[in-house]
FIDRENVEX-195171 format. One record per residue (C-alpha): residue number from 1; chain; x, y, z. Coordinates in steps of 0.1 Angstrom, whole numbers. Example, Ala and Ser with C-alpha at 12.3 -4.5 7.8 and 13.67 -1.06 7.14 Angstrom:
(1, "A", (123, -45, 78)) (2, "A", (137, -11, 71)) 
***
This chain:
(1, "A", (0, 0, 0)) (2, "A", (13, 34, -9)) (3, "A", (-10, 52, 15)) (4, "A", (7, 72, 43)) (5, "A", (-4, 66, 79)) (6, "A", (-5, 100, 96)) (7, "A", (-9, 112, 132)) (8, "A", (-24, 146, 141)) (9, "A", (-7, 179, 150)) (10, "A", (-28, 179, 182)) (11, "A", (-15, 145, 194)) (12, "A", (-5, 144, 231)) (13, "A", (30, 132, 241)) (14, "A", (19, 96, 249)) (15, "A", (1, 93, 216)) (16, "A", (30, 108, 197)) (17, "A", (58, 88, 211)) (18, "A", (41, 55, 222)) (19, "A", (6, 50, 209)) (20, "A", (11, 60, 173)) (21, "A", (40, 35, 170)) (22, "A", (16, 7, 177)) (23, "A", (-16, 20, 162)) (24, "A", (3, 28, 130)) (25, "A", (14, -8, 127)) (26, "A", (-22, -20, 131)) (27, "A", (-34, 5, 105)) (28, "A", (-8, -5, 80)) (29, "A", (-17, -42, 86)) (30, "A", (-53, -34, 80)) (31, "A", (-45, -15, 48)) (32, "A", (-22, -42, 36)) (33, "A", (-51, -66, 34)) (34, "A", (-68, -46, 8)) (35, "A", (-101, -48, 25)) (36, "A", (-125, -19, 27)) (37, "A", (-125, -15, 65)) (38, "A", (-146, 14, 77)) (39, "A", (-129, 37, 103)) (40, "A", (-161, 35, 123)) (41, "A", (-154, -2, 130)) (42, "A", (-121, 9, 146)) (43, "A", (-140, 35, 167)) (44, "A", (-164, 7, 178)) (45, "A", (-136, -17, 187)) (46, "A", (-118, 9, 207)) (47, "A", (-151, 18, 225)) (48, "A", (-159, -19, 234)) (49, "A", (-123, -24, 246)) (50, "A", (-127, 6, 269)) (51, "A", (-159, -7, 282)) (52, "A", (-145, -41, 289)) (53, "A", (-117, -25, 307)) (54, "A", (-141, -6, 330)) (55, "A", (-161, -38, 336)) (56, "A", (-129, -57, 346)) (57, "A", (-118, -29, 369)) (58, "A", (-152, -26, 386)) (59, "A", (-152, -63, 390)) (60, "A", (-119, -63, 409)) (61, "A", (-93, -69, 382)) (62, "A", (-73, -36, 379)) (63, "A", (-43, -53, 362)) (64, "A", (-61, -66, 331)) (65, "A", (-85, -37, 331)) (66, "A", (-55, -13, 331)) (67, "A", (-39, -31, 302)) (68, "A", (-72, -29, 282)) (69, "A", (-77, 8, 289)) (70, "A", (-43, 15, 274)) (71, "A", (-51, -8, 245)) (72, "A", (-83, 11, 239)) (73, "A", (-63, 44, 239)) (74, "A", (-40, 29, 213)) (75, "A", (-69, 16, 191)) (76, "A", (-85, 50, 194)) (77, "A", (-58, 62, 170)) (78, "A", (-66, 36, 143)) (79, "A", (-99, 51, 132)) (80, "A", (-84, 85, 124)) (81, "A", (-54, 69, 107)) (82, "A", (-76, 48, 85)) (83, "A", (-98, 78, 77)) (84, "A", (-69, 99, 67)) (85, "A", (-51, 72, 47)) (86, "A", (-83, 63, 28)) (87, "A", (-95, 99, 24)) (88, "A", (-126, 92, 44)) (89, "A", (-124, 118, 72)) (90, "A", (-158, 133, 81)) (91, "A", (-173, 155, 107)) (92, "A", (-198, 128, 115)) (93, "A", (-170, 103, 122)) (94, "A", (-152, 128, 144)) (95, "A", (-184, 136, 163)) (96, "A", (-193, 99, 170)) (97, "A", (-157, 90, 179)) (98, "A", (-156, 119, 204)) (99, "A", (-188, 109, 220)) (100, "A", (-177, 73, 224)) (101, "A", (-144, 85, 240)) (102, "A", (-164, 104, 266)) (103, "A", (-185, 73, 274)) (104, "A", (-153, 53, 279)) (105, "A", (-137, 80, 301)) (106, "A", (-167, 83, 323)) (107, "A", (-171, 45, 327)) (108, "A", (-135, 42, 337)) (109, "A", (-136, 67, 364)) (110, "A", (-168, 52, 378)) (111, "A", (-153, 17, 376)) (112, "A", (-122, 29, 396)) (113, "A", (-145, 44, 421)) (114, "A", (-164, 11, 424)) (115, "A", (-131, -8, 428)) (116, "A", (-120, 15, 456)) (117, "A", (-154, 17, 473)) (118, "A", (-144, -9, 499)) (119, "A", (-109, 4, 503)) (120, "A", (-113, 41, 509)) (121, "A", (-133, 66, 531)) (122, "A", (-166, 72, 511)) (123, "A", (-163, 110, 513)) (124, "A", (-127, 110, 502)) (125, "A", (-135, 86, 474)) (126, "A", (-164, 107, 461)) (127, "A", (-142, 138, 461)) (128, "A", (-114, 120, 443)) (129, "A", (-137, 106, 416)) (130, "A", (-156, 139, 411)) (131, "A", (-123, 158, 409)) (132, "A", (-107, 135, 383)) (133, "A", (-139, 131, 363)) (134, "A", (-147, 168, 362)) (135, "A", (-111, 176, 354)) (136, "A", (-112, 152, 325)) (137, "A", (-144, 169, 312)) (138, "A", (-130, 204, 317)) (139, "A", (-100, 195, 295)) (140, "A", (-124, 183, 268)) (141, "A", (-147, 214, 272)) (142, "A", (-116, 237, 270)) (143, "A", (-105, 221, 237)) (144, "A", (-141, 224, 223)) (145, "A", (-145, 260, 234)) (146, "A", (-111, 269, 220)) (147, "A", (-120, 254, 186)) (148, "A", (-152, 273, 186)) (149, "A", (-141, 307, 198)) (150, "A", (-104, 309, 186)) (151, "A", (-109, 287, 156)) (152, "A", (-80, 265, 167)) (153, "A", (-74, 236, 190)) (154, "A", (-60, 248, 223)) (155, "A", (-29, 225, 218)) (156, "A", (-19, 248, 188)) (157, "A", (-21, 279, 210)) (158, "A", (6, 291, 233)) (159, "A", (34, 271, 249)) (160, "A", (18, 251, 277)) (161, "A", (23, 215, 267)) (162, "A", (-4, 188, 267)) (163, "A", (1, 175, 301)) (164, "A", (-35, 164, 305)) (165, "A", (-46, 153, 270)) (166, "A", (-67, 121, 268)) (167, "A", (-38, 99, 259)) (168, "A", (-19, 112, 290)) (169, "A", (-49, 108, 313)) (170, "A", (-55, 73, 302)) (171, "A", (-18, 64, 304)) (172, "A", (-18, 76, 340)) (173, "A", (-48, 54, 348)) (174, "A", (-31, 25, 330)) (175, "A", (1, 28, 351)) (176, "A", (-19, 33, 384)) (177, "A", (-41, 3, 377)) (178, "A", (-14, -22, 367)) (179, "A", (5, -11, 398)) (180, "A", (-25, -15, 421)) (181, "A", (-20, -53, 428)) (182, "A", (16, -47, 438)) (183, "A", (12, -13, 454)) (184, "A", (-23, -10, 469)) (185, "A", (-36, 26, 467)) (186, "A", (-20, 33, 433)) (187, "A", (-54, 35, 416)) (188, "A", (-64, 63, 440)) (189, "A", (-31, 81, 434)) (190, "A", (-37, 79, 397)) (191, "A", (-70, 96, 401)) (192, "A", (-54, 124, 421)) (193, "A", (-27, 129, 396)) (194, "A", (-53, 131, 367)) (195, "A", (-73, 156, 387)) (196, "A", (-43, 178, 395)) (197, "A", (-28, 178, 359)) (198, "A", (-63, 184, 343)) (199, "A", (-71, 215, 364)) (200, "A", (-35, 228, 362)) (201, "A", (-37, 224, 324)) (202, "A", (-71, 240, 321)) (203, "A", (-60, 270, 342)) (204, "A", (-28, 276, 323)) (205, "A", (-41, 269, 288)) (206, "A", (-72, 290, 295)) (207, "A", (-50, 321, 300)) (208, "A", (-32, 314, 267)) (209, "A", (-64, 309, 247)) (210, "A", (-80, 341, 262)) (211, "A", (-50, 361, 251)) (212, "A", (-57, 354, 214)) (213, "A", (-94, 363, 216)) (214, "A", (-107, 397, 206)) 
***
C-alpha cells in the first residue's frame, strides 16, 4: 500500500511517542489486506475495549483492566489513521468518535470508584472521583471551546504542553491500575494525579487561549 499513515498535530505526548508507533502498525496491517475497513469499525472496537476495561476494573481486576484501557487508547488512533489514509475523514466520524471516547472515560472513572469503594473513606473517594472526572471533562470542554471561539485547538495555541490530553490521562490510569495489585492505593493516586494535571492544564491553557481572543 502506498497510503501514508499520519498522526495529528494535536497529538499528546503519549500518543505521539508511544501509541502511534503501535496504532500505525495496526493501521498498516489493515491497509495491507486490501479490504475496505470502515474507520467506524475501529472506533467501535476501541469503545468496546474501553468498556470491557471498565467492567474488569469494577469487578476487581485492575491489572487486566488497566492493560485494556491502554489498548483502547492505542486503538483510538486507528480510526483516524484509517480515515486519513483512505481519504474518508468526516465531521460525523469525528463527532461519533468523540462521544464514544467520553463514554469510555466516564465509565473508567466510575469503575475505579467502584473498585476503591471498599478500600477508601466514602467522602474522600467521592471527592477524588468527582475531581478527576470533572477535570477530564473540563479539558475536553476547553478544547471544544477553543476550537469554537479561537478557531484552533488549544494545543496549537501558546506554549503550555499537553500535560493532560486524553492519551496522557488514560496512560496515568493505566500505570496506576497495573500497579494496584503490587502497590495498593496506586489507583487512588492515579485519580489524584489526573485531577491535578487536568485542572492545572485548564488553568494555564485558558490564559493562553483568552489572550488570542478579541
